[in-house]
PDB file with SEQRES, HELIX, SHEET and CRYST1 records, atoms N, CA, C and O in Angstrom:
SEQRES   1 A   74  MET LYS ILE TYR GLN ILE ARG GLU MET ALA ASP ASP GLU          
SEQRES   2 A   74  LEU LYS ALA THR LEU LYS ASP SER GLU GLU ALA LEU GLN          
SEQRES   3 A   74  ASN TYR ARG PHE GLN LEU ALA ALA GLY GLN LEU GLU ASN          
SEQRES   4 A   74  PHE SER ALA ILE LYS ASN THR ARG LYS ASP ILE ALA ARG          
SEQRES   5 A   74  ILE HIS THR VAL LEU LYS GLU ARG LYS LEU ALA ASN ASN          
SEQRES   6 A   74  GLU LYS ALA ASN THR LYS SER LYS GLN                          
HELIX    1 AA1 ILE A    3  GLU A    8  1                                   6    
HELIX    2 AA2 ASP A   11  ALA A   34  1                                  24    
HELIX    3 AA3 SER A   41  LYS A   73  1                                  33    
CRYST1    1.000    1.000    1.000  90.00  90.00  90.00 P 1           1          
ATOM      1  N   MET A   1       0.819  -1.205   0.033  1.00  0.00           N  
ATOM      2  CA  MET A   1       0.055  -0.072   0.021  1.00  0.00           C  
ATOM      3  C   MET A   1       0.955   1.213   0.025  1.00  0.00           C  
ATOM      4  O   MET A   1       1.930   1.324   0.767  1.00  0.00           O  
ATOM      5  N   LYS A   2       0.540   2.198  -0.886  1.00  0.00           N  
ATOM      6  CA  LYS A   2       1.348   3.407  -0.936  1.00  0.00           C  
ATOM      7  C   LYS A   2       0.907   4.488   0.020  1.00  0.00           C  
ATOM      8  O   LYS A   2      -0.269   4.494   0.384  1.00  0.00           O  
ATOM      9  N   ILE A   3       1.690   5.338   0.427  1.00  0.00           N  
ATOM     10  CA  ILE A   3       1.525   6.418   1.286  1.00  0.00           C  
ATOM     11  C   ILE A   3       0.325   7.266   0.880  1.00  0.00           C  
ATOM     12  O   ILE A   3      -0.508   7.614   1.716  1.00  0.00           O  
ATOM     13  N   TYR A   4       0.244   7.580  -0.349  1.00  0.00           N  
ATOM     14  CA  TYR A   4      -0.813   8.400  -0.766  1.00  0.00           C  
ATOM     15  C   TYR A   4      -2.201   7.790  -0.678  1.00  0.00           C  
ATOM     16  O   TYR A   4      -3.206   8.483  -0.518  1.00  0.00           O  
ATOM     17  N   GLN A   5      -2.219   6.436  -0.790  1.00  0.00           N  
ATOM     18  CA  GLN A   5      -3.436   5.653  -0.574  1.00  0.00           C  
ATOM     19  C   GLN A   5      -3.860   5.756   0.907  1.00  0.00           C  
ATOM     20  O   GLN A   5      -5.041   5.923   1.213  1.00  0.00           O  
ATOM     21  N   ILE A   6      -2.914   5.657   1.779  1.00  0.00           N  
ATOM     22  CA  ILE A   6      -3.219   5.738   3.254  1.00  0.00           C  
ATOM     23  C   ILE A   6      -3.639   7.085   3.515  1.00  0.00           C  
ATOM     24  O   ILE A   6      -4.656   7.244   4.190  1.00  0.00           O  
ATOM     25  N   ARG A   7      -2.978   8.124   3.059  1.00  0.00           N  
ATOM     26  CA  ARG A   7      -3.454   9.478   3.345  1.00  0.00           C  
ATOM     27  C   ARG A   7      -4.814   9.799   2.904  1.00  0.00           C  
ATOM     28  O   ARG A   7      -5.420  10.715   3.461  1.00  0.00           O  
ATOM     29  N   GLU A   8      -5.338   9.143   1.973  1.00  0.00           N  
ATOM     30  CA  GLU A   8      -6.685   9.407   1.467  1.00  0.00           C  
ATOM     31  C   GLU A   8      -7.752   8.768   2.366  1.00  0.00           C  
ATOM     32  O   GLU A   8      -8.920   9.157   2.362  1.00  0.00           O  
ATOM     33  N   MET A   9      -7.305   7.786   3.126  1.00  0.00           N  
ATOM     34  CA  MET A   9      -8.353   7.127   3.992  1.00  0.00           C  
ATOM     35  C   MET A   9      -8.775   7.961   5.248  1.00  0.00           C  
ATOM     36  O   MET A   9      -8.033   8.797   5.765  1.00  0.00           O  
ATOM     37  N   ALA A  10      -9.946   7.680   5.662  1.00  0.00           N  
ATOM     38  CA  ALA A  10     -10.397   8.242   6.864  1.00  0.00           C  
ATOM     39  C   ALA A  10      -9.879   7.586   8.097  1.00  0.00           C  
ATOM     40  O   ALA A  10      -9.430   6.443   8.008  1.00  0.00           O  
ATOM     41  N   ASP A  11      -9.905   8.249   9.312  1.00  0.00           N  
ATOM     42  CA  ASP A  11      -9.340   7.602  10.510  1.00  0.00           C  
ATOM     43  C   ASP A  11      -9.925   6.248  10.740  1.00  0.00           C  
ATOM     44  O   ASP A  11      -9.199   5.316  11.086  1.00  0.00           O  
ATOM     45  N   ASP A  12     -11.246   6.100  10.557  1.00  0.00           N  
ATOM     46  CA  ASP A  12     -11.892   4.767  10.859  1.00  0.00           C  
ATOM     47  C   ASP A  12     -11.444   3.721   9.864  1.00  0.00           C  
ATOM     48  O   ASP A  12     -11.238   2.575  10.262  1.00  0.00           O  
ATOM     49  N   GLU A  13     -11.284   4.043   8.611  1.00  0.00           N  
ATOM     50  CA  GLU A  13     -10.680   3.131   7.711  1.00  0.00           C  
ATOM     51  C   GLU A  13      -9.358   2.752   8.102  1.00  0.00           C  
ATOM     52  O   GLU A  13      -8.986   1.579   8.069  1.00  0.00           O  
ATOM     53  N   LEU A  14      -8.573   3.783   8.502  1.00  0.00           N  
ATOM     54  CA  LEU A  14      -7.152   3.451   8.841  1.00  0.00           C  
ATOM     55  C   LEU A  14      -7.064   2.435  10.024  1.00  0.00           C  
ATOM     56  O   LEU A  14      -6.258   1.506   9.988  1.00  0.00           O  
ATOM     57  N   LYS A  15      -7.848   2.621  10.993  1.00  0.00           N  
ATOM     58  CA  LYS A  15      -7.860   1.723  12.152  1.00  0.00           C  
ATOM     59  C   LYS A  15      -8.292   0.405  11.806  1.00  0.00           C  
ATOM     60  O   LYS A  15      -7.745  -0.561  12.338  1.00  0.00           O  
ATOM     61  N   ALA A  16      -9.283   0.244  10.911  1.00  0.00           N  
ATOM     62  CA  ALA A  16      -9.663  -1.056  10.431  1.00  0.00           C  
ATOM     63  C   ALA A  16      -8.638  -1.727   9.640  1.00  0.00           C  
ATOM     64  O   ALA A  16      -8.435  -2.929   9.813  1.00  0.00           O  
ATOM     65  N   THR A  17      -7.939  -1.015   8.741  1.00  0.00           N  
ATOM     66  CA  THR A  17      -6.800  -1.474   7.956  1.00  0.00           C  
ATOM     67  C   THR A  17      -5.714  -1.875   8.904  1.00  0.00           C  
ATOM     68  O   THR A  17      -5.129  -2.947   8.746  1.00  0.00           O  
ATOM     69  N   LEU A  18      -5.423  -1.064   9.878  1.00  0.00           N  
ATOM     70  CA  LEU A  18      -4.351  -1.442  10.827  1.00  0.00           C  
ATOM     71  C   LEU A  18      -4.526  -2.725  11.491  1.00  0.00           C  
ATOM     72  O   LEU A  18      -3.606  -3.521  11.677  1.00  0.00           O  
ATOM     73  N   LYS A  19      -5.961  -2.934  11.908  1.00  0.00           N  
ATOM     74  CA  LYS A  19      -6.213  -4.176  12.503  1.00  0.00           C  
ATOM     75  C   LYS A  19      -6.106  -5.414  11.634  1.00  0.00           C  
ATOM     76  O   LYS A  19      -5.668  -6.472  12.084  1.00  0.00           O  
ATOM     77  N   ASP A  20      -6.522  -5.262  10.347  1.00  0.00           N  
ATOM     78  CA  ASP A  20      -6.417  -6.276   9.397  1.00  0.00           C  
ATOM     79  C   ASP A  20      -4.933  -6.619   9.143  1.00  0.00           C  
ATOM     80  O   ASP A  20      -4.556  -7.787   9.054  1.00  0.00           O  
ATOM     81  N   SER A  21      -4.136  -5.601   9.034  1.00  0.00           N  
ATOM     82  CA  SER A  21      -2.683  -5.873   8.769  1.00  0.00           C  
ATOM     83  C   SER A  21      -2.089  -6.507   9.859  1.00  0.00           C  
ATOM     84  O   SER A  21      -1.324  -7.444   9.628  1.00  0.00           O  
ATOM     85  N   GLU A  22      -2.317  -6.144  11.059  1.00  0.00           N  
ATOM     86  CA  GLU A  22      -1.782  -6.783  12.263  1.00  0.00           C  
ATOM     87  C   GLU A  22      -2.172  -8.306  12.324  1.00  0.00           C  
ATOM     88  O   GLU A  22      -1.360  -9.153  12.697  1.00  0.00           O  
ATOM     89  N   GLU A  23      -3.333  -8.581  11.977  1.00  0.00           N  
ATOM     90  CA  GLU A  23      -3.937  -9.937  11.913  1.00  0.00           C  
ATOM     91  C   GLU A  23      -3.175 -10.723  10.763  1.00  0.00           C  
ATOM     92  O   GLU A  23      -2.788 -11.878  10.941  1.00  0.00           O  
ATOM     93  N   ALA A  24      -3.003 -10.112   9.707  1.00  0.00           N  
ATOM     94  CA  ALA A  24      -2.298 -10.717   8.549  1.00  0.00           C  
ATOM     95  C   ALA A  24      -0.810 -10.989   8.956  1.00  0.00           C  
ATOM     96  O   ALA A  24      -0.273 -12.046   8.624  1.00  0.00           O  
ATOM     97  N   LEU A  25      -0.182 -10.083   9.639  1.00  0.00           N  
ATOM     98  CA  LEU A  25       1.166 -10.291  10.000  1.00  0.00           C  
ATOM     99  C   LEU A  25       1.354 -11.415  10.982  1.00  0.00           C  
ATOM    100  O   LEU A  25       2.312 -12.184  10.900  1.00  0.00           O  
ATOM    101  N   GLN A  26       0.409 -11.504  11.933  1.00  0.00           N  
ATOM    102  CA  GLN A  26       0.356 -12.653  12.832  1.00  0.00           C  
ATOM    103  C   GLN A  26       0.329 -13.986  12.079  1.00  0.00           C  
ATOM    104  O   GLN A  26       1.073 -14.933  12.336  1.00  0.00           O  
ATOM    105  N   ASN A  27      -0.662 -13.961  11.067  1.00  0.00           N  
ATOM    106  CA  ASN A  27      -0.874 -15.152  10.293  1.00  0.00           C  
ATOM    107  C   ASN A  27       0.386 -15.583   9.478  1.00  0.00           C  
ATOM    108  O   ASN A  27       0.702 -16.770   9.386  1.00  0.00           O  
ATOM    109  N   TYR A  28       1.078 -14.600   8.904  1.00  0.00           N  
ATOM    110  CA  TYR A  28       2.258 -14.888   8.175  1.00  0.00           C  
ATOM    111  C   TYR A  28       3.292 -15.379   9.152  1.00  0.00           C  
ATOM    112  O   TYR A  28       4.029 -16.289   8.775  1.00  0.00           O  
ATOM    113  N   ARG A  29       3.428 -14.898  10.328  1.00  0.00           N  
ATOM    114  CA  ARG A  29       4.485 -15.448  11.222  1.00  0.00           C  
ATOM    115  C   ARG A  29       4.076 -16.866  11.669  1.00  0.00           C  
ATOM    116  O   ARG A  29       4.974 -17.669  11.920  1.00  0.00           O  
ATOM    117  N   PHE A  30       2.815 -17.222  11.785  1.00  0.00           N  
ATOM    118  CA  PHE A  30       2.508 -18.612  12.104  1.00  0.00           C  
ATOM    119  C   PHE A  30       2.872 -19.467  10.924  1.00  0.00           C  
ATOM    120  O   PHE A  30       3.390 -20.565  11.128  1.00  0.00           O  
ATOM    121  N   GLN A  31       2.633 -19.028   9.663  1.00  0.00           N  
ATOM    122  CA  GLN A  31       2.884 -19.773   8.498  1.00  0.00           C  
ATOM    123  C   GLN A  31       4.463 -19.945   8.438  1.00  0.00           C  
ATOM    124  O   GLN A  31       4.949 -21.024   8.098  1.00  0.00           O  
ATOM    125  N   LEU A  32       5.182 -18.945   8.750  1.00  0.00           N  
ATOM    126  CA  LEU A  32       6.644 -19.020   8.689  1.00  0.00           C  
ATOM    127  C   LEU A  32       7.133 -20.109   9.704  1.00  0.00           C  
ATOM    128  O   LEU A  32       7.958 -20.954   9.357  1.00  0.00           O  
ATOM    129  N   ALA A  33       6.650 -20.073  10.858  1.00  0.00           N  
ATOM    130  CA  ALA A  33       7.032 -21.014  11.913  1.00  0.00           C  
ATOM    131  C   ALA A  33       6.690 -22.498  11.481  1.00  0.00           C  
ATOM    132  O   ALA A  33       7.384 -23.449  11.841  1.00  0.00           O  
ATOM    133  N   ALA A  34       5.599 -22.624  10.703  1.00  0.00           N  
ATOM    134  CA  ALA A  34       5.162 -23.996  10.369  1.00  0.00           C  
ATOM    135  C   ALA A  34       5.758 -24.351   9.018  1.00  0.00           C  
ATOM    136  O   ALA A  34       5.512 -25.434   8.487  1.00  0.00           O  
ATOM    137  N   GLY A  35       6.526 -23.455   8.477  1.00  0.00           N  
ATOM    138  CA  GLY A  35       7.194 -23.717   7.146  1.00  0.00           C  
ATOM    139  C   GLY A  35       6.305 -23.735   5.942  1.00  0.00           C  
ATOM    140  O   GLY A  35       6.574 -24.417   4.953  1.00  0.00           O  
ATOM    141  N   GLN A  36       5.222 -22.962   6.038  1.00  0.00           N  
ATOM    142  CA  GLN A  36       4.264 -23.026   4.994  1.00  0.00           C  
ATOM    143  C   GLN A  36       4.262 -21.671   4.199  1.00  0.00           C  
ATOM    144  O   GLN A  36       3.559 -21.542   3.197  1.00  0.00           O  
ATOM    145  N   LEU A  37       5.040 -20.697   4.656  1.00  0.00           N  
ATOM    146  CA  LEU A  37       4.983 -19.426   3.985  1.00  0.00           C  
ATOM    147  C   LEU A  37       5.817 -19.466   2.745  1.00  0.00           C  
ATOM    148  O   LEU A  37       6.995 -19.821   2.782  1.00  0.00           O  
ATOM    149  N   GLU A  38       5.155 -19.071   1.547  1.00  0.00           N  
ATOM    150  CA  GLU A  38       5.880 -19.090   0.276  1.00  0.00           C  
ATOM    151  C   GLU A  38       6.379 -17.714  -0.020  1.00  0.00           C  
ATOM    152  O   GLU A  38       7.448 -17.587  -0.616  1.00  0.00           O  
ATOM    153  N   ASN A  39       5.672 -16.655   0.359  1.00  0.00           N  
ATOM    154  CA  ASN A  39       6.058 -15.254   0.028  1.00  0.00           C  
ATOM    155  C   ASN A  39       6.576 -14.640   1.219  1.00  0.00           C  
ATOM    156  O   ASN A  39       5.843 -14.078   2.033  1.00  0.00           O  
ATOM    157  N   PHE A  40       7.988 -14.748   1.356  1.00  0.00           N  
ATOM    158  CA  PHE A  40       8.660 -14.187   2.607  1.00  0.00           C  
ATOM    159  C   PHE A  40       8.569 -12.656   2.697  1.00  0.00           C  
ATOM    160  O   PHE A  40       8.579 -12.099   3.795  1.00  0.00           O  
ATOM    161  N   SER A  41       8.478 -11.952   1.504  1.00  0.00           N  
ATOM    162  CA  SER A  41       8.473 -10.532   1.425  1.00  0.00           C  
ATOM    163  C   SER A  41       7.103  -9.935   1.979  1.00  0.00           C  
ATOM    164  O   SER A  41       7.007  -8.742   2.265  1.00  0.00           O  
ATOM    165  N   ALA A  42       6.067 -10.822   2.110  1.00  0.00           N  
ATOM    166  CA  ALA A  42       4.875 -10.335   2.572  1.00  0.00           C  
ATOM    167  C   ALA A  42       4.983  -9.809   4.067  1.00  0.00           C  
ATOM    168  O   ALA A  42       4.315  -8.854   4.466  1.00  0.00           O  
ATOM    169  N   ILE A  43       5.897 -10.526   4.875  1.00  0.00           N  
ATOM    170  CA  ILE A  43       6.040 -10.031   6.207  1.00  0.00           C  
ATOM    171  C   ILE A  43       6.722  -8.634   6.247  1.00  0.00           C  
ATOM    172  O   ILE A  43       6.361  -7.773   7.050  1.00  0.00           O  
ATOM    173  N   LYS A  44       7.681  -8.453   5.384  1.00  0.00           N  
ATOM    174  CA  LYS A  44       8.360  -7.089   5.313  1.00  0.00           C  
ATOM    175  C   LYS A  44       7.422  -5.993   4.828  1.00  0.00           C  
ATOM    176  O   LYS A  44       7.427  -4.866   5.323  1.00  0.00           O  
ATOM    177  N   ASN A  45       6.647  -6.358   3.875  1.00  0.00           N  
ATOM    178  CA  ASN A  45       5.696  -5.383   3.240  1.00  0.00           C  
ATOM    179  C   ASN A  45       4.571  -5.025   4.321  1.00  0.00           C  
ATOM    180  O   ASN A  45       4.195  -3.868   4.506  1.00  0.00           O  
ATOM    181  N   THR A  46       4.100  -6.067   4.974  1.00  0.00           N  
ATOM    182  CA  THR A  46       3.057  -5.814   5.941  1.00  0.00           C  
ATOM    183  C   THR A  46       3.561  -4.900   7.081  1.00  0.00           C  
ATOM    184  O   THR A  46       2.869  -3.963   7.480  1.00  0.00           O  
ATOM    185  N   ARG A  47       4.745  -5.179   7.588  1.00  0.00           N  
ATOM    186  CA  ARG A  47       5.357  -4.458   8.681  1.00  0.00           C  
ATOM    187  C   ARG A  47       5.490  -2.951   8.182  1.00  0.00           C  
ATOM    188  O   ARG A  47       5.183  -2.022   8.929  1.00  0.00           O  
ATOM    189  N   LYS A  48       5.920  -2.766   6.997  1.00  0.00           N  
ATOM    190  CA  LYS A  48       6.057  -1.403   6.478  1.00  0.00           C  
ATOM    191  C   LYS A  48       4.659  -0.695   6.275  1.00  0.00           C  
ATOM    192  O   LYS A  48       4.548   0.517   6.464  1.00  0.00           O  
ATOM    193  N   ASP A  49       3.644  -1.448   5.901  1.00  0.00           N  
ATOM    194  CA  ASP A  49       2.310  -0.890   5.927  1.00  0.00           C  
ATOM    195  C   ASP A  49       1.779  -0.479   7.216  1.00  0.00           C  
ATOM    196  O   ASP A  49       1.111   0.547   7.349  1.00  0.00           O  
ATOM    197  N   ILE A  50       2.090  -1.329   8.241  1.00  0.00           N  
ATOM    198  CA  ILE A  50       1.637  -1.008   9.583  1.00  0.00           C  
ATOM    199  C   ILE A  50       2.387   0.270  10.038  1.00  0.00           C  
ATOM    200  O   ILE A  50       1.789   1.165  10.635  1.00  0.00           O  
ATOM    201  N   ALA A  51       3.691   0.338   9.750  1.00  0.00           N  
ATOM    202  CA  ALA A  51       4.438   1.655  10.173  1.00  0.00           C  
ATOM    203  C   ALA A  51       3.903   2.836   9.495  1.00  0.00           C  
ATOM    204  O   ALA A  51       3.851   3.921  10.075  1.00  0.00           O  
ATOM    205  N   ARG A  52       3.475   2.659   8.206  1.00  0.00           N  
ATOM    206  CA  ARG A  52       2.952   3.859   7.500  1.00  0.00           C  
ATOM    207  C   ARG A  52       1.679   4.367   8.057  1.00  0.00           C  
ATOM    208  O   ARG A  52       1.433   5.563   8.217  1.00  0.00           O  
ATOM    209  N   ILE A  53       0.816   3.303   8.368  1.00  0.00           N  
ATOM    210  CA  ILE A  53      -0.462   3.715   9.003  1.00  0.00           C  
ATOM    211  C   ILE A  53      -0.337   4.373  10.376  1.00  0.00           C  
ATOM    212  O   ILE A  53      -1.089   5.293  10.696  1.00  0.00           O  
ATOM    213  N   HIS A  54       0.574   3.921  11.156  1.00  0.00           N  
ATOM    214  CA  HIS A  54       0.886   4.484  12.463  1.00  0.00           C  
ATOM    215  C   HIS A  54       1.376   5.922  12.258  1.00  0.00           C  
ATOM    216  O   HIS A  54       0.931   6.833  12.956  1.00  0.00           O  
ATOM    217  N   THR A  55       2.299   6.130  11.292  1.00  0.00           N  
ATOM    218  CA  THR A  55       2.787   7.436  10.980  1.00  0.00           C  
ATOM    219  C   THR A  55       1.733   8.384  10.522  1.00  0.00           C  
ATOM    220  O   THR A  55       1.815   9.546  10.919  1.00  0.00           O  
ATOM    221  N   VAL A  56       0.749   8.037   9.736  1.00  0.00           N  
ATOM    222  CA  VAL A  56      -0.302   8.987   9.295  1.00  0.00           C  
ATOM    223  C   VAL A  56      -1.224   9.236  10.485  1.00  0.00           C  
ATOM    224  O   VAL A  56      -1.643  10.382  10.646  1.00  0.00           O  
ATOM    225  N   LEU A  57      -1.579   8.267  11.336  1.00  0.00           N  
ATOM    226  CA  LEU A  57      -2.413   8.514  12.497  1.00  0.00           C  
ATOM    227  C   LEU A  57      -1.714   9.460  13.437  1.00  0.00           C  
ATOM    228  O   LEU A  57      -2.375  10.323  14.014  1.00  0.00           O  
ATOM    229  N   LYS A  58      -0.426   9.351  13.625  1.00  0.00           N  
ATOM    230  CA  LYS A  58       0.277  10.223  14.492  1.00  0.00           C  
ATOM    231  C   LYS A  58       0.415  11.626  13.931  1.00  0.00           C  
ATOM    232  O   LYS A  58       0.415  12.598  14.687  1.00  0.00           O  
ATOM    233  N   GLU A  59       0.534  11.747  12.606  1.00  0.00           N  
ATOM    234  CA  GLU A  59       0.625  13.030  12.018  1.00  0.00           C  
ATOM    235  C   GLU A  59      -0.818  13.772  12.156  1.00  0.00           C  
ATOM    236  O   GLU A  59      -0.889  14.962  12.463  1.00  0.00           O  
ATOM    237  N   ARG A  60      -1.799  13.080  11.939  1.00  0.00           N  
ATOM    238  CA  ARG A  60      -3.164  13.682  12.205  1.00  0.00           C  
ATOM    239  C   ARG A  60      -3.440  14.008  13.665  1.00  0.00           C  
ATOM    240  O   ARG A  60      -4.139  14.979  13.959  1.00  0.00           O  
ATOM    241  N   LYS A  61      -2.903  13.212  14.583  1.00  0.00           N  
ATOM    242  CA  LYS A  61      -3.189  13.542  15.969  1.00  0.00           C  
ATOM    243  C   LYS A  61      -2.411  14.801  16.343  1.00  0.00           C  
ATOM    244  O   LYS A  61      -2.937  15.642  17.071  1.00  0.00           O  
ATOM    245  N   LEU A  62      -1.129  14.963  15.850  1.00  0.00           N  
ATOM    246  CA  LEU A  62      -0.350  16.153  16.194  1.00  0.00           C  
ATOM    247  C   LEU A  62      -1.035  17.377  15.408  1.00  0.00           C  
ATOM    248  O   LEU A  62      -1.075  18.472  15.970  1.00  0.00           O  
ATOM    249  N   ALA A  63      -1.545  17.227  14.196  1.00  0.00           N  
ATOM    250  CA  ALA A  63      -2.126  18.318  13.566  1.00  0.00           C  
ATOM    251  C   ALA A  63      -3.323  18.794  14.318  1.00  0.00           C  
ATOM    252  O   ALA A  63      -3.527  20.002  14.435  1.00  0.00           O  
ATOM    253  N   ASN A  64      -4.161  17.862  14.858  1.00  0.00           N  
ATOM    254  CA  ASN A  64      -5.287  18.312  15.617  1.00  0.00           C  
ATOM    255  C   ASN A  64      -4.937  18.967  16.971  1.00  0.00           C  
ATOM    256  O   ASN A  64      -5.664  19.835  17.456  1.00  0.00           O  
ATOM    257  N   ASN A  65      -3.818  18.536  17.566  1.00  0.00           N  
ATOM    258  CA  ASN A  65      -3.277  19.199  18.738  1.00  0.00           C  
ATOM    259  C   ASN A  65      -2.813  20.540  18.448  1.00  0.00           C  
ATOM    260  O   ASN A  65      -2.997  21.425  19.284  1.00  0.00           O  
ATOM    261  N   GLU A  66      -2.211  20.791  17.316  1.00  0.00           N  
ATOM    262  CA  GLU A  66      -1.736  22.147  16.964  1.00  0.00           C  
ATOM    263  C   GLU A  66      -2.957  23.055  16.700  1.00  0.00           C  
ATOM    264  O   GLU A  66      -2.940  24.212  17.121  1.00  0.00           O  
ATOM    265  N   LYS A  67      -3.929  22.611  16.072  1.00  0.00           N  
ATOM    266  CA  LYS A  67      -5.151  23.304  15.885  1.00  0.00           C  
ATOM    267  C   LYS A  67      -5.754  23.769  17.194  1.00  0.00           C  
ATOM    268  O   LYS A  67      -6.105  24.938  17.354  1.00  0.00           O  
ATOM    269  N   ALA A  68      -5.871  22.825  18.141  1.00  0.00           N  
ATOM    270  CA  ALA A  68      -6.428  23.083  19.442  1.00  0.00           C  
ATOM    271  C   ALA A  68      -5.522  24.061  20.227  1.00  0.00           C  
ATOM    272  O   ALA A  68      -6.030  24.887  20.986  1.00  0.00           O  
ATOM    273  N   ASN A  69      -4.226  23.978  20.057  1.00  0.00           N  
ATOM    274  CA  ASN A  69      -3.392  24.906  20.824  1.00  0.00           C  
ATOM    275  C   ASN A  69      -3.514  26.376  20.252  1.00  0.00           C  
ATOM    276  O   ASN A  69      -3.466  27.372  20.973  1.00  0.00           O  
ATOM    277  N   THR A  70      -3.669  26.406  18.938  1.00  0.00           N  
ATOM    278  CA  THR A  70      -3.800  27.807  18.455  1.00  0.00           C  
ATOM    279  C   THR A  70      -5.085  28.488  18.668  1.00  0.00           C  
ATOM    280  O   THR A  70      -5.183  29.715  18.691  1.00  0.00           O  
ATOM    281  N   LYS A  71      -6.193  27.575  18.844  1.00  0.00           N  
ATOM    282  CA  LYS A  71      -7.439  28.179  19.220  1.00  0.00           C  
ATOM    283  C   LYS A  71      -7.476  28.646  20.579  1.00  0.00           C  
ATOM    284  O   LYS A  71      -8.059  29.689  20.875  1.00  0.00           O  
ATOM    285  N   SER A  72      -6.822  27.853  21.507  1.00  0.00           N  
ATOM    286  CA  SER A  72      -6.858  28.384  22.885  1.00  0.00           C  
ATOM    287  C   SER A  72      -5.998  29.541  23.178  1.00  0.00           C  
ATOM    288  O   SER A  72      -6.189  30.233  24.178  1.00  0.00           O  
ATOM    289  N   LYS A  73      -5.032  29.773  22.311  1.00  0.00           N  
ATOM    290  CA  LYS A  73      -4.144  31.004  22.482  1.00  0.00           C  
ATOM    291  C   LYS A  73      -4.838  32.300  22.004  1.00  0.00           C  
ATOM    292  O   LYS A  73      -4.471  33.414  22.377  1.00  0.00           O  
ATOM    293  N   GLN A  74      -5.837  32.087  21.177  1.00  0.00           N  
ATOM    294  CA  GLN A  74      -6.545  33.307  20.668  1.00  0.00           C  
ATOM    295  C   GLN A  74      -7.619  33.801  21.540  1.00  0.00           C  
ATOM    296  O   GLN A  74      -8.266  34.798  21.218  1.00  0.00           O  
TER     297      GLN A  74                                                      
END                                                                             
């Protein structure tokens, strides 16, 4: 998933996608331990997607805090 696709999503969609990605990562790890995983790069790509989602959520949280701080100063 590309960063521009993640930025276009709403917060609720991001949280749902994050949950799905974390479940997929856990599933990939189980498959790896059982020796059934064929696509090893799926683990790396899923971890990066999770990090991207966390980054966008954090950016939005900080942006909301900045807006709240500027309103309270006025």
